[in-house]
N, C-alpha and C positions, 0 to 999 in steps of 0.2 A: 176520214170520210166526212162529208158534210152532215150537218144535223137536219137537212131538208128531208122530211119524210117522203116527199114526192120523188126526190132523186133516188132514194132507196127503192121505191116502187118501180121507177123507170128502169133501173138496172136489173131488176129481177128477171131471171131466165136467160141472161146473156153471159157468155164466157168472159174471162178476164180481158182478152184482147178486144172483144166486141164492146165491153163496157168502157174500155179506154177510148175506143173509136167514138162511141156515143158521147162521152164526156168532152172529147175534143170538139165535136160539132156544136155542143151547147155553147161554146165560147162565141159562136157567130150569131147567137140569138139574143133577143130582148124578152124580158118577162112580160112586156106589154102591160095589160091590166091584171095579170095574174100575180100571185105572191112570189113565184119563182119561175125560172125558165123551165125547170123540170115539170112543174104543174101545167104550164102552157103547152109543152110538148105532149104530155099525156092526154090532155083534152083535145088538142087539134088532131093528133094522130088517130085517136079513137073516133072522133067525129067524122074524119075523112076516110076512115076504113083502112088505115095503114098500121103495120107494126111500127113502133116508135123508131127503131134503127133504120128501117126502110124509108120512113118519112124524112128523117134527118138526112139520109144519103141523097134522096131525090132533091131536097131543097139545096143541099150542098153542091150538087152537080148541075143545078139550074144555071145556065149561062147568061149572066147579066149583060155581057158584051154583045150578044146577038139578040137581046130582047128589046122591046120598045119600052121606054121609061115614061111614066106619067106622074108629074110633069117632067119635061125634058131636063130641067134643072131646078134646083130648090125643092120645096116640099109643098104638099097640099095643106089646107088650113088645119087639118088635124096633126100635122107634123110628119106625115108619112109620104112615101112614094110607092108606086106600083110598077113592077117590071112584068111585062106580058110577052109571051112567046107561044103562039098557037093557042092551045087550051090551058096552058100552064100560067101561073102567076106567082109572084113573090112580093110580099109587102114588107117594106123596110122602114125603119126610123133611125135617125142618127142618135148615138149615145152622147153622153156629156162631152166627149172628145171629138165629136163630129164623125165618128166611124159608123157607117150604116150597119145596123143589126137587123136580123130577120125577125119579123113579128109573126108572119104566117106564110105558108106555102099551100098551094092548092091546084086542082085541075077542074076547070069548068066543064060540065057535061055538054053544054052548047058551045059551039065554036065561036 
């Protein structure tokens, strides 16, 4: 197991299979400005009122194919892109290999 204390905290209360599912979803995320992906997930899920696994599932199930991407190609000045569909959004940044990793997921209260 990782020495990341946030990962240990993130996995608390989940069954073995739920923990495995959660860790699989973490591979799609970037730590962004946080020390680890687990720390980012703990903060964003709590701030947005989701249990961490539910938050990760919702982000994982967000369809980029049917969402509007801003900008349509490339990235904004901060190196990110936003996918929007209805009230939901997903912010991504490419990793060092050019693979888009999720930075955050959310639901806007206003349409």
